[in-house]
C-alpha positions as CSV (number, residue, x, y, z in Angstrom):
1,X,-73.7,11.2,-34.0
2,X,-71.2,9.9,-31.6
3,X,-67.3,10.5,-31.5
4,X,-66.7,7.7,-33.8
5,X,-69.2,8.8,-36.3
6,X,-67.6,12.3,-36.2
7,X,-64.3,11.2,-36.9
8,X,-65.7,9.1,-40.2
9,X,-67.3,12.4,-41.2
10,X,-63.7,14.3,-40.8
11,X,-62.1,11.7,-43.0
12,X,-65.1,12.4,-45.7
13,X,-64.0,15.9,-45.3
14,X,-60.5,15.2,-45.7
15,X,-61.5,13.4,-49.3
16,X,-63.5,16.5,-50.2
17,X,-60.4,18.6,-49.4
18,X,-58.3,16.4,-51.9
19,X,-60.8,16.8,-54.4
20,X,-61.2,20.3,-53.9
21,X,-57.4,21.1,-53.9
22,X,-57.0,18.9,-57.1
23,X,-59.3,21.4,-58.9
24,X,-57.5,24.4,-57.5
25,X,-54.2,22.8,-58.7
26,X,-55.7,22.3,-62.2
27,X,-57.1,25.7,-62.6
28,X,-53.7,27.4,-61.6
29,X,-51.6,25.0,-63.7
30,X,-53.9,25.9,-66.7
31,X,-53.8,29.6,-66.0
32,X,-50.2,29.7,-65.6
33,X,-49.7,27.7,-68.9
34,X,-51.8,30.2,-70.6
35,X,-50.2,33.3,-68.9
36,X,-46.5,31.9,-69.9
37,X,-47.6,31.2,-73.3
38,X,-48.9,34.7,-73.9
39,X,-45.7,36.1,-72.1
40,X,-43.5,33.9,-74.5
41,X,-45.2,34.8,-77.4
42,X,-45.3,38.6,-76.5
43,X,-41.5,38.8,-75.1
44,X,-39.3,35.8,-75.6
45,X,-40.2,34.6,-79.2
46,X,-37.2,35.2,-81.2
47,X,-37.9,37.8,-83.8
48,X,-39.6,36.5,-87.4
49,X,-40.6,33.5,-85.9
50,X,-44.6,32.7,-86.7
51,X,-46.7,33.5,-83.7
52,X,-48.3,30.0,-83.5
53,X,-48.2,27.1,-81.0
54,X,-45.8,25.4,-83.1
55,X,-43.4,27.8,-82.2
56,X,-43.2,27.3,-78.2
57,X,-40.1,25.3,-77.2
58,X,-40.6,21.7,-76.8
59,X,-41.8,20.6,-73.7
60,X,-43.0,24.1,-72.7
61,X,-46.2,23.2,-71.1
62,X,-44.9,20.2,-69.2
63,X,-41.8,22.3,-67.7
64,X,-44.5,24.8,-66.7
65,X,-46.6,22.2,-65.2
66,X,-43.8,20.6,-63.3
67,X,-42.8,23.9,-61.9
68,X,-46.3,25.1,-60.6
69,X,-46.7,21.6,-59.1
70,X,-43.3,21.9,-57.4
71,X,-44.1,25.2,-56.2
72,X,-47.5,24.1,-54.6
73,X,-46.0,20.5,-53.4
74,X,-43.1,22.0,-51.8
75,X,-45.1,24.8,-50.2
76,X,-47.9,22.4,-48.7
77,X,-45.0,19.9,-47.5
78,X,-43.3,22.7,-46.0
79,X,-45.9,24.1,-44.2
80,X,-46.9,20.6,-42.8
81,X,-43.6,19.8,-41.8
82,X,-43.3,22.9,-39.9
83,X,-46.5,22.0,-37.9
84,X,-45.5,18.4,-37.5
85,X,-45.1,19.7,-33.7
86,X,-49.0,19.5,-33.5
87,X,-50.9,21.8,-31.5
88,X,-48.2,23.5,-29.7
89,X,-46.7,24.6,-33.0
90,X,-50.0,26.6,-33.9
91,X,-49.9,28.3,-30.5
92,X,-46.6,29.7,-30.9
93,X,-47.3,30.7,-34.4
94,X,-50.0,33.4,-32.8
95,X,-47.7,34.0,-29.7
96,X,-49.7,32.5,-27.2
97,X,-48.8,32.3,-23.8
98,X,-48.8,28.6,-22.1
99,X,-50.5,28.7,-19.0
100,X,-48.8,27.1,-15.9
101,X,-50.8,24.6,-14.4
102,X,-49.7,25.5,-11.2
103,X,-50.5,29.2,-11.4
104,X,-51.7,31.0,-8.4
105,X,-53.2,33.6,-11.4
106,X,-57.1,33.5,-10.3
107,X,-58.1,34.2,-13.6
108,X,-55.8,31.5,-15.2
109,X,-56.6,29.0,-12.7
110,X,-60.5,29.4,-13.6
111,X,-59.4,28.6,-17.2
112,X,-57.5,25.5,-16.2
113,X,-60.4,24.1,-13.8
114,X,-62.9,24.6,-16.6
115,X,-60.6,22.6,-19.0
116,X,-60.1,20.0,-16.5
117,X,-63.7,19.4,-15.8
118,X,-64.2,19.1,-19.7
119,X,-61.3,16.6,-20.1
120,X,-62.8,14.4,-17.3
121,X,-66.3,14.8,-18.8
122,X,-64.8,13.7,-22.3
123,X,-62.7,10.8,-20.8
124,X,-59.5,12.5,-22.4
125,X,-56.3,13.9,-20.9
126,X,-55.9,17.0,-20.0
127,X,-54.8,19.3,-22.8
128,X,-52.5,22.2,-22.6
129,X,-53.8,25.5,-22.5
130,X,-52.7,28.8,-24.1
131,X,-53.8,32.4,-24.0
132,X,-53.6,35.2,-26.4
133,X,-52.9,37.9,-24.3
134,X,-52.7,40.5,-26.9
135,X,-56.4,39.7,-28.3
136,X,-59.1,41.3,-26.4
137,X,-61.9,39.6,-28.6
138,X,-63.8,36.6,-27.7
139,X,-62.5,33.8,-29.5
140,X,-60.5,30.1,-29.1
141,X,-59.4,27.5,-30.9
142,X,-58.2,23.9,-30.3
143,X,-55.2,22.2,-32.4
144,X,-53.1,19.2,-32.7
145,X,-52.7,15.9,-34.8
146,X,-54.7,13.9,-31.9
147,X,-56.5,13.9,-28.5
148,X,-52.8,13.1,-27.5
149,X,-51.1,16.5,-28.4
150,X,-54.1,18.5,-28.5
151,X,-53.8,22.3,-27.1
152,X,-56.7,24.7,-26.0
153,X,-56.0,28.3,-26.4
154,X,-58.2,31.4,-25.6
155,X,-58.1,35.2,-26.3
156,X,-57.8,37.5,-23.3
157,X,-61.2,38.7,-24.1
158,X,-62.7,35.1,-23.5
159,X,-61.5,35.3,-20.0
160,X,-62.5,38.8,-19.1
161,X,-65.7,39.1,-20.9
162,X,-67.5,35.7,-20.2
163,X,-69.0,34.3,-17.5
164,X,-67.8,30.8,-16.0
165,X,-70.7,29.2,-17.5
166,X,-70.2,31.2,-20.9
167,X,-66.3,30.3,-20.6
168,X,-67.4,26.7,-19.9
169,X,-69.4,26.7,-23.0
170,X,-66.4,27.8,-25.4
171,X,-64.1,25.2,-23.8
172,X,-67.0,22.3,-24.6
173,X,-67.0,24.0,-28.0
174,X,-63.5,23.2,-28.5
175,X,-63.5,20.0,-27.1
176,X,-65.7,18.8,-29.6
177,X,-63.2,19.6,-32.0
178,X,-60.7,17.6,-30.0
179,X,-62.8,14.6,-30.2
180,X,-64.4,14.8,-33.5
181,X,-61.3,14.6,-35.5
182,X,-61.5,18.6,-36.7
183,X,-57.9,19.5,-35.6
184,X,-56.0,17.0,-37.7
185,X,-58.4,18.0,-40.8
186,X,-57.7,21.7,-39.8
187,X,-54.0,21.1,-39.6
188,X,-54.1,19.6,-43.1
189,X,-56.0,22.7,-44.3
190,X,-53.3,25.0,-43.0
191,X,-50.9,23.0,-45.4
192,X,-53.0,22.8,-48.4
193,X,-53.9,26.7,-48.4
194,X,-49.9,27.4,-47.9
195,X,-49.2,25.6,-50.9
196,X,-52.3,27.2,-53.1
197,X,-51.0,30.8,-52.1
198,X,-47.2,29.9,-53.0
199,X,-47.6,31.2,-56.7
200,X,-48.8,34.4,-55.4
201,X,-45.7,34.6,-53.1
202,X,-43.7,33.3,-56.1
203,X,-45.0,36.5,-58.0
204,X,-44.6,38.8,-55.4
205,X,-41.0,37.6,-55.2
206,X,-40.5,38.1,-58.9
207,X,-41.9,41.7,-58.6
208,X,-39.5,42.6,-55.6
209,X,-36.4,41.3,-57.7
210,X,-37.5,43.4,-60.7
211,X,-37.9,46.3,-58.6
212,X,-34.4,46.2,-57.0
213,X,-33.1,45.4,-60.4
214,X,-34.5,48.5,-61.9
215,X,-33.3,50.5,-59.0
216,X,-30.0,48.9,-58.9
217,X,-29.4,50.3,-62.5
218,X,-29.9,53.8,-63.8
219,X,-30.7,52.8,-67.3
220,X,-31.8,49.6,-68.9
221,X,-31.5,49.0,-72.6
222,X,-31.5,46.0,-74.9
223,X,-31.6,42.5,-73.7
224,X,-31.4,43.5,-70.0
225,X,-34.3,45.6,-70.2
226,X,-36.3,43.1,-71.9
227,X,-35.4,40.5,-69.2
228,X,-36.3,43.1,-66.6
229,X,-39.6,43.6,-68.3
230,X,-40.3,39.8,-68.5
231,X,-39.6,39.6,-64.8
232,X,-42.2,42.1,-64.0
233,X,-44.7,41.2,-66.1
234,X,-44.3,37.4,-64.9
235,X,-44.3,38.7,-61.2
236,X,-47.6,40.5,-62.2
237,X,-49.1,37.5,-63.6
238,X,-48.1,34.9,-61.0
239,X,-49.3,37.3,-58.3
240,X,-52.7,37.9,-59.9
241,X,-52.7,33.9,-60.7
242,X,-52.2,33.1,-57.5
243,X,-55.4,34.5,-56.4
244,X,-56.8,31.7,-58.0
245,X,-55.2,29.8,-55.1
246,X,-57.0,32.3,-52.8
247,X,-59.9,32.0,-54.1
248,X,-60.3,28.3,-53.6
249,X,-58.7,28.3,-50.6
250,X,-61.1,30.3,-49.0
251,X,-63.7,28.2,-50.7
252,X,-62.3,25.1,-49.2
253,X,-62.3,26.7,-45.9
254,X,-65.7,27.5,-46.1
255,X,-66.9,24.1,-47.7
256,X,-64.8,22.3,-44.7
257,X,-65.4,24.5,-41.6
258,X,-69.0,25.9,-41.6
259,X,-71.0,23.0,-40.9
260,X,-68.5,21.7,-38.3
261,X,-68.9,24.7,-36.3
262,X,-72.9,23.8,-36.0
263,X,-71.6,20.5,-34.7
264,X,-69.4,21.9,-32.3
265,X,-72.1,23.9,-31.1
266,X,-74.6,21.2,-30.6
267,X,-72.0,19.0,-28.9
268,X,-71.2,22.2,-26.4
269,X,-74.5,21.9,-25.3
270,X,-74.6,17.9,-24.9
271,X,-71.6,18.2,-23.0
272,X,-72.6,20.9,-20.5
273,X,-76.1,20.5,-20.5
274,X,-76.4,24.4,-20.4
275,X,-77.4,25.9,-23.7
276,X,-76.8,29.2,-21.9
277,X,-73.2,28.4,-21.9
278,X,-72.1,28.5,-25.7
279,X,-75.3,30.4,-26.5
280,X,-74.6,33.4,-23.9
281,X,-70.9,33.4,-25.2
282,X,-72.3,33.7,-29.0
283,X,-74.8,36.2,-27.9
284,X,-71.9,38.4,-26.0
285,X,-69.7,38.1,-29.3
286,X,-72.8,39.7,-31.4
287,X,-73.1,42.4,-28.8
288,X,-69.3,43.0,-29.0
289,X,-69.5,43.0,-32.5
290,X,-72.7,45.7,-32.7
291,X,-71.1,47.8,-30.0
292,X,-67.4,48.0,-31.3
293,X,-66.9,45.8,-34.3
294,X,-64.4,43.6,-32.1
295,X,-66.5,40.6,-31.8
296,X,-64.1,37.6,-32.7
297,X,-61.4,39.5,-34.5
298,X,-58.0,38.4,-34.2
299,X,-55.3,41.2,-35.3
300,X,-52.6,38.6,-35.5
301,X,-50.8,38.5,-38.8
302,X,-51.5,34.8,-38.7
303,X,-55.2,35.4,-38.4
304,X,-56.1,34.8,-41.8
305,X,-54.0,31.4,-42.6
306,X,-55.6,30.1,-39.2
307,X,-59.4,31.5,-39.5
308,X,-61.1,28.2,-39.7
309,X,-59.8,27.1,-36.7
310,X,-61.2,29.7,-34.4
311,X,-64.4,29.8,-32.8
312,X,-65.4,33.0,-34.6
313,X,-64.6,34.4,-37.7
314,X,-60.9,35.8,-37.3
315,X,-61.2,38.4,-40.1
316,X,-64.9,40.0,-40.1
317,X,-64.9,41.1,-43.7
318,X,-65.2,37.3,-44.5
319,X,-68.0,36.5,-42.1
320,X,-70.7,36.3,-44.6
321,X,-71.4,34.8,-48.2
322,X,-69.9,31.9,-50.1
323,X,-66.4,32.4,-48.4
324,X,-67.4,32.4,-44.8
325,X,-65.7,30.0,-42.8
326,X,-68.3,30.4,-39.8
327,X,-72.1,30.4,-40.0
328,X,-73.6,34.0,-39.0
329,X,-74.0,34.3,-35.4
330,X,-77.8,34.8,-35.7
331,X,-78.2,31.3,-37.5
332,X,-75.8,29.7,-34.7
333,X,-77.8,31.3,-32.0
334,X,-81.0,30.3,-33.0
335,X,-79.9,26.7,-33.9
336,X,-78.9,26.4,-29.9
337,X,-82.1,28.0,-28.8
338,X,-84.8,27.1,-31.2
339,X,-85.5,30.5,-31.6
340,X,-84.2,34.1,-32.1
341,X,-82.3,35.6,-29.4
342,X,-81.1,39.2,-28.7
343,X,-77.4,40.0,-28.2
344,X,-75.9,40.9,-25.1
345,X,-73.4,43.6,-24.0
346,X,-69.7,42.3,-23.3
347,X,-67.8,44.8,-21.2
348,X,-64.7,43.4,-19.6
349,X,-65.8,42.1,-16.3
350,X,-64.0,44.4,-13.5
351,X,-63.8,41.3,-11.0
352,X,-62.4,39.3,-13.9
353,X,-59.5,41.8,-14.7
354,X,-59.0,41.7,-10.7
355,X,-58.7,38.2,-10.8
356,X,-56.2,38.4,-13.2
357,X,-54.3,41.8,-12.2
358,X,-55.3,43.1,-15.5
359,X,-56.0,46.7,-16.6
360,X,-59.0,47.4,-18.8
361,X,-58.4,47.0,-22.6
362,X,-58.7,50.6,-24.7
363,X,-61.9,50.6,-26.6
364,X,-64.0,53.1,-28.2
365,X,-67.5,53.6,-27.1
366,X,-67.5,50.4,-25.4
367,X,-70.3,49.9,-22.7
368,X,-69.4,50.3,-19.0
369,X,-69.2,47.1,-16.6
370,X,-72.1,46.9,-14.3
371,X,-69.3,46.1,-11.7
372,X,-67.5,49.5,-10.6
373,X,-63.8,49.2,-11.7
374,X,-61.2,48.9,-8.9
375,X,-57.4,49.0,-9.8
376,X,-55.9,45.5,-9.7
377,X,-53.9,45.8,-6.6
378,X,-56.8,47.4,-4.5
379,X,-58.9,45.0,-6.1
380,X,-56.9,41.9,-4.6
381,X,-56.8,43.2,-1.0
382,X,-60.1,44.6,-0.9
383,X,-62.2,42.1,-2.7
384,X,-60.2,39.1,-1.3
385,X,-63.2,38.1,0.8
386,X,-66.0,38.0,-1.8
387,X,-63.6,36.7,-4.4
388,X,-63.0,34.1,-2.0
389,X,-66.6,33.1,-1.5
390,X,-68.0,34.1,-5.1
391,X,-65.3,31.8,-6.8
392,X,-64.7,29.2,-4.0
393,X,-65.5,26.5,-6.9
394,X,-63.4,27.9,-9.2
395,X,-60.3,29.0,-7.3
396,X,-59.4,26.0,-5.4
397,X,-60.3,23.9,-8.2
398,X,-62.0,20.8,-8.8
399,X,-61.2,16.9,-7.6
400,X,-59.5,15.5,-10.8
401,X,-62.0,12.7,-10.2
402,X,-65.1,15.1,-10.3
403,X,-67.9,14.0,-12.6
404,X,-66.7,10.6,-12.8
405,X,-68.9,8.9,-10.2
406,X,-72.1,10.5,-10.3
407,X,-73.8,7.8,-12.2
408,X,-72.1,4.9,-10.1
409,X,-73.9,5.1,-6.9
410,X,-75.8,1.8,-6.4
411,X,-73.6,-0.4,-8.6
412,X,-72.2,-0.7,-12.4
413,X,-74.5,0.0,-15.3
414,X,-75.9,-2.9,-17.6
415,X,-73.5,-3.8,-20.4
416,X,-75.7,-2.8,-23.1
417,X,-76.2,0.5,-21.7
418,X,-72.7,1.0,-20.9
419,X,-71.5,-0.1,-24.2
420,X,-74.4,2.2,-26.0
421,X,-72.6,5.4,-24.0
422,X,-69.1,4.6,-25.7
423,X,-68.3,7.7,-28.0
424,X,-70.5,10.0,-26.1
425,X,-69.8,12.8,-23.5
426,X,-71.4,12.9,-19.9
427,X,-71.7,16.5,-18.5
428,X,-69.5,17.3,-15.4
429,X,-71.0,16.6,-12.3
430,X,-70.7,17.1,-8.2
431,X,-67.4,16.1,-6.4
432,X,-66.9,12.6,-5.6
433,X,-68.6,12.0,-2.3
434,X,-67.9,7.9,-2.8
435,X,-64.6,9.2,-1.3
436,X,-64.3,10.4,2.4
437,X,-63.3,13.7,3.6
438,X,-59.5,12.5,3.9
439,X,-59.4,10.9,0.7
440,X,-60.7,14.1,-1.0
441,X,-58.1,16.1,0.7
442,X,-55.4,13.3,-0.5
443,X,-56.9,13.5,-4.5
444,X,-56.4,17.3,-4.0
445,X,-52.9,17.4,-2.9
446,X,-52.1,14.7,-5.6
447,X,-54.1,16.7,-8.3
448,X,-52.1,19.8,-7.2
449,X,-48.6,18.1,-7.4
450,X,-49.3,16.4,-10.7
451,X,-49.4,20.1,-12.5
452,X,-45.9,20.6,-11.7
453,X,-43.3,19.0,-14.5
454,X,-41.2,17.1,-11.9
455,X,-43.7,16.1,-9.5
456,X,-46.0,14.8,-12.1
457,X,-42.7,12.6,-13.2
458,X,-42.6,11.3,-9.7
459,X,-46.6,10.6,-9.3
460,X,-46.1,8.3,-12.5
461,X,-43.0,6.5,-10.8
462,X,-45.5,6.2,-7.6
463,X,-48.0,4.7,-9.2
464,X,-45.3,1.8,-10.3
465,X,-43.9,1.6,-6.7
466,X,-44.7,-1.9,-5.4
467,X,-46.2,-2.9,-1.9
468,X,-43.6,-5.2,-0.8
469,X,-40.9,-3.8,1.4
470,X,-37.8,-5.2,-0.3
471,X,-39.3,-4.5,-4.0
472,X,-40.0,-1.1,-2.6
473,X,-36.7,-0.1,-1.5
474,X,-35.3,-1.4,-4.6
475,X,-37.4,0.7,-6.8
476,X,-37.0,3.9,-4.7
477,X,-33.3,3.6,-5.2
478,X,-33.8,3.2,-9.2
479,X,-35.5,6.6,-8.5
480,X,-32.9,8.0,-6.4
481,X,-30.2,7.1,-8.9
482,X,-32.0,8.6,-11.7
483,X,-33.2,11.7,-9.8
484,X,-31.7,12.1,-6.2
485,X,-32.3,10.9,-2.9
486,X,-35.2,14.2,-2.2
487,X,-36.9,12.8,-5.2
488,X,-37.2,9.2,-4.2
489,X,-38.4,10.4,-0.7
490,X,-41.3,12.3,-2.5
491,X,-42.0,9.5,-4.8
492,X,-42.1,7.2,-1.6
493,X,-44.5,9.7,-0.2
494,X,-46.9,10.0,-3.1
495,X,-47.0,6.3,-3.1
496,X,-48.2,6.2,0.6
497,X,-50.8,8.8,-0.4
498,X,-52.1,7.0,-3.5
499,X,-52.4,3.9,-1.4
500,X,-55.1,5.8,0.8
501,X,-57.4,5.9,-2.4
502,X,-59.3,2.8,-4.1
503,X,-57.3,1.3,-6.6
504,X,-59.4,2.5,-9.6
505,X,-59.0,6.1,-8.4
506,X,-55.3,6.2,-8.7
507,X,-54.9,6.1,-12.7
508,X,-57.0,8.7,-13.6
509,X,-54.3,11.0,-11.7
510,X,-52.0,10.7,-15.2
511,X,-54.6,12.4,-17.1
512,X,-54.3,15.5,-14.8
513,X,-50.5,15.0,-15.0
514,X,-50.3,14.6,-18.7
515,X,-50.2,18.6,-19.6
516,X,-47.1,18.7,-17.2
517,X,-45.5,15.8,-18.7
518,X,-46.0,16.5,-22.4
519,X,-44.0,19.9,-21.7
520,X,-41.1,17.7,-21.4
521,X,-38.3,17.8,-23.7
522,X,-38.3,14.3,-25.9
523,X,-34.8,12.9,-24.2
524,X,-36.5,13.8,-20.7
525,X,-39.7,12.0,-22.2
526,X,-37.6,9.0,-22.9
527,X,-35.8,9.0,-19.8
528,X,-39.2,8.8,-18.0
529,X,-40.5,5.9,-20.1
530,X,-37.1,3.9,-19.6
531,X,-37.0,4.5,-15.5
532,X,-40.7,3.4,-15.8
533,X,-39.7,0.1,-17.8
534,X,-37.0,-0.3,-15.0
535,X,-39.4,0.0,-12.1
536,X,-41.8,-2.6,-13.7
537,X,-38.7,-5.0,-14.5
538,X,-37.6,-4.7,-10.7
539,X,-39.2,-8.0,-9.7
540,X,-39.0,-9.6,-12.8
541,X,-42.4,-9.5,-13.9
542,X,-45.1,-7.2,-15.4
543,X,-48.3,-7.2,-13.7
544,X,-51.5,-6.2,-15.4
545,X,-51.5,-3.1,-13.6
546,X,-48.1,-2.2,-14.6
547,X,-49.0,-3.2,-18.2
548,X,-51.7,-0.7,-18.1
549,X,-50.1,2.3,-17.0
550,X,-47.2,1.9,-19.2
551,X,-49.3,1.6,-22.0
552,X,-50.8,4.9,-21.4
553,X,-47.7,6.4,-20.6
554,X,-46.0,5.1,-23.8
555,X,-49.0,6.4,-26.1
556,X,-49.3,9.7,-24.6
557,X,-45.3,10.4,-24.1
558,X,-43.6,8.0,-26.7
559,X,-42.2,9.3,-29.9
560,X,-45.4,8.5,-31.7
561,X,-47.6,10.3,-29.3
562,X,-48.4,13.3,-31.7
563,X,-48.3,11.7,-34.9
564,X,-50.9,11.0,-37.1
565,X,-52.1,7.3,-37.2
566,X,-52.8,6.1,-40.6
567,X,-56.2,4.0,-41.4
568,X,-55.0,0.6,-42.7
569,X,-57.9,-1.6,-42.0
570,X,-61.5,-1.1,-42.3
571,X,-63.3,-3.9,-40.3
572,X,-62.1,-5.4,-36.9
573,X,-62.3,-8.7,-38.7
574,X,-59.4,-7.6,-40.7
575,X,-57.7,-7.9,-37.3
576,X,-59.6,-10.6,-35.3
577,X,-56.8,-12.2,-33.9
578,X,-55.6,-8.8,-32.2
579,X,-59.2,-8.2,-31.1
580,X,-59.5,-11.8,-29.8
581,X,-56.0,-11.1,-27.5
582,X,-57.3,-7.7,-26.0
583,X,-60.9,-9.1,-25.6
584,X,-59.4,-12.1,-23.7
585,X,-57.3,-9.6,-21.4
586,X,-60.5,-8.0,-20.6
587,X,-62.2,-11.4,-19.8
588,X,-59.1,-12.7,-17.8
589,X,-59.3,-9.4,-15.3
590,X,-62.9,-9.7,-15.0
591,X,-63.6,-13.2,-14.5
592,X,-60.4,-15.1,-13.8
593,X,-62.2,-18.2,-12.8
594,X,-64.5,-18.1,-15.9
595,X,-63.1,-16.1,-18.5
596,X,-64.6,-17.6,-21.4
597,X,-68.2,-16.3,-19.8
598,X,-66.8,-12.7,-20.0
599,X,-65.2,-13.3,-23.5
600,X,-68.4,-14.7,-25.2
601,X,-70.4,-11.8,-23.8
602,X,-67.8,-9.5,-26.0
603,X,-67.5,-11.6,-28.9
604,X,-71.4,-11.3,-29.5
605,X,-70.8,-8.0,-30.6
606,X,-68.5,-8.6,-33.2
607,X,-70.1,-10.3,-35.8
608,X,-68.2,-11.3,-39.0
609,X,-65.0,-11.1,-36.8
610,X,-63.7,-14.8,-36.2
611,X,-62.6,-14.1,-32.9
612,X,-61.1,-17.0,-31.0
613,X,-60.6,-17.1,-27.0
614,X,-57.0,-16.9,-26.1
615,X,-56.3,-18.7,-22.2
616,X,-54.9,-16.8,-19.7
617,X,-51.8,-18.6,-19.6
618,X,-51.1,-17.9,-23.5
619,X,-51.6,-14.2,-22.7
620,X,-48.5,-12.2,-23.6
621,X,-48.5,-8.6,-22.6
622,X,-45.9,-7.7,-25.2
623,X,-48.2,-9.1,-27.7
624,X,-51.2,-7.3,-26.6
625,X,-49.3,-3.9,-26.9
626,X,-48.6,-4.9,-30.4
627,X,-51.8,-5.9,-31.1
628,X,-53.4,-2.1,-30.1
629,X,-50.8,-0.7,-32.1
630,X,-52.2,-2.5,-35.1
631,X,-56.0,-2.0,-33.6
632,X,-55.4,1.6,-33.7
633,X,-55.2,1.7,-37.4
634,X,-58.9,0.8,-37.7
635,X,-60.9,2.8,-39.2
636,X,-62.9,5.6,-37.3
637,X,-66.3,3.3,-37.2
638,X,-64.8,0.2,-36.7
639,X,-63.3,1.1,-33.4
640,X,-66.7,1.8,-31.3
641,X,-67.5,-2.1,-32.3
642,X,-64.4,-3.2,-30.5
643,X,-64.6,-1.0,-27.8
644,X,-68.4,-1.9,-27.2
645,X,-67.2,-5.4,-27.3
646,X,-64.6,-5.0,-24.7
647,X,-67.1,-3.2,-22.4
648,X,-69.3,-5.9,-22.8
649,X,-66.8,-8.3,-21.5
650,X,-66.1,-6.0,-18.6
651,X,-69.7,-5.6,-17.6
652,X,-70.5,-9.4,-17.9
653,X,-73.6,-10.0,-15.7
654,X,-73.9,-6.2,-14.8
655,X,-71.2,-6.2,-12.8
656,X,-67.4,-5.5,-13.0
657,X,-64.4,-4.6,-10.8
658,X,-61.6,-1.6,-11.1
659,X,-59.1,-3.9,-12.9
660,X,-61.5,-4.3,-15.9
661,X,-62.5,-0.8,-15.8
662,X,-58.8,0.2,-15.9
663,X,-58.3,-2.2,-18.7
664,X,-60.8,-0.3,-20.4
665,X,-59.1,3.2,-19.8
666,X,-55.9,1.8,-21.4
667,X,-57.6,0.2,-24.4
668,X,-59.3,3.7,-25.1
669,X,-56.2,5.4,-24.5
670,X,-54.4,3.3,-27.0
671,X,-56.9,3.7,-29.5
672,X,-57.1,7.5,-29.2
673,X,-60.6,7.1,-28.1
674,X,-62.5,9.0,-25.2
675,X,-63.6,6.9,-21.8
676,X,-67.3,5.9,-21.6
677,X,-68.2,8.0,-18.1
678,X,-69.8,4.9,-16.7
679,X,-66.6,3.3,-17.0
680,X,-64.6,5.9,-15.2
681,X,-67.1,6.0,-12.4
682,X,-66.5,2.5,-11.4
683,X,-62.9,3.0,-11.3
684,X,-63.5,5.6,-8.2
685,X,-66.1,3.5,-6.3
686,X,-64.1,0.1,-6.7
């Protein structure tokens, strides 16, 4: 099952969520109406009135139902609105600390490196990274509305108790949730569960009000005493009946989340090609649970509401049975290895603690680390040489282009093979030996700069600066007017460094810059996009390369970047004209002298869609941009057909060029889809 099939499964799960939510709402409405009837007949009905259903006021059930639906609906909408900021809102909800991408902390640096590796392996922009410093258990989660606003968060215990391979397995598991559409479903689930709990919260509020009223009055009699009794019993009834919502909420979480954890575990093995990564992490979770009861437990007050997001059960009391949000550890481990495996001890590793300057977490009866613990200050001095040699690959970081070129040694892959890879993920490979030593050093310099918010902006501008001396001077002046003369000189320097690299190796730098750029306030993001537009318009024309870059920037930084994209079209045929325009652009950059040949190779993969070739002179880039916005509203299973067609056009005759590969990168970014690994490889070596 590939990326797009998982997306479709997520949509079906959403429909199941709607059905279960509807059943829960109906059950709550019926129960509240029954309780309201009993309460009215017992306390509020005028004396002497016959105790019959006919004695109920007109519209009694209608008003009750309206109130209940209003409470549930408003609770759901309020919670969804509070999470509209996407993944960052969830991370802030659990008091997680965002990791600075320029951090010198070795433990955080190792985490950033692993996340970057997985991002490149999956062909998406690097997400923002958070750490839950107060949680010593082993756990993690991914959250966001789409791959454009995704965040990944891990606990302190994940960093200090797991090896690098195991950490990579956990991050790969979370990237599976990013790619498979689980994040959007999980955010909706949080809103739905809050709506179901709102009746219980209303009951608690009534109980508090009745308690305060009783406490504020020394004596109650007559009508006032009766009113207090009604308030009290109404609160008790709503509080009890609200747990119908709790029941269905846990049932919904179990129904939606459990099977998806198996899929994410399998994807983690696929991404890393190492079952001991996620497998070892799960075995250590089991060992930690047996030794201390800690396991994946999250002590934060929001843990229950967010339990379905995590790698493992945040509340151990609900680990097993019908209401378990996660499968048992034994079953997950057995599925990974094909047989049972014993759990492993999971003490905090002294070397990891020293890397982060941390002290051991207080634990009762915890196993001792096989590595003797040295206080953080001494460890940094005394073990610096060992750390430098043992963690050279983790501390210095990988090239942002690592893993992209392993499959592109001799030439481009055949169109069918490349098209078939769309929606799959290749494991991270070795550093890019297609670049010489000087170019690799340049990539490392630019990658490091891209992790800083200011320099990330300047790198984006440097990508738009032209070669022509007069144009370059004009564009640098625009940067100076907006950011100052020093910034203009730095951008010009980055421009010179970038032109030491192959053309296709430049655009991927944006993926590394994204965490820093996404942290910018909305107003600053708009300023970035505005200046980028001015740089493009400086020479009075828009090149294809400029269009590709701006499209990616707009999709990831624009006002719609973190919003949910609705599905409006089931097949490519419904947007045949848009598909033809995009396919024609790919053909034009692949074979400018014979674009029809390239176009036809792609059109063959769009049966049922009446796509007509658009001549080079008739292609207007603003129309291509609008077409991509429409095509992003395709159903998940329709998108791969389009991407495979575009890939076939770009790889016609088993060859391609960097511009065609970069065009595919832009298309995938515009469609919120991962990039085929072979395509990324071609960008580097072209």
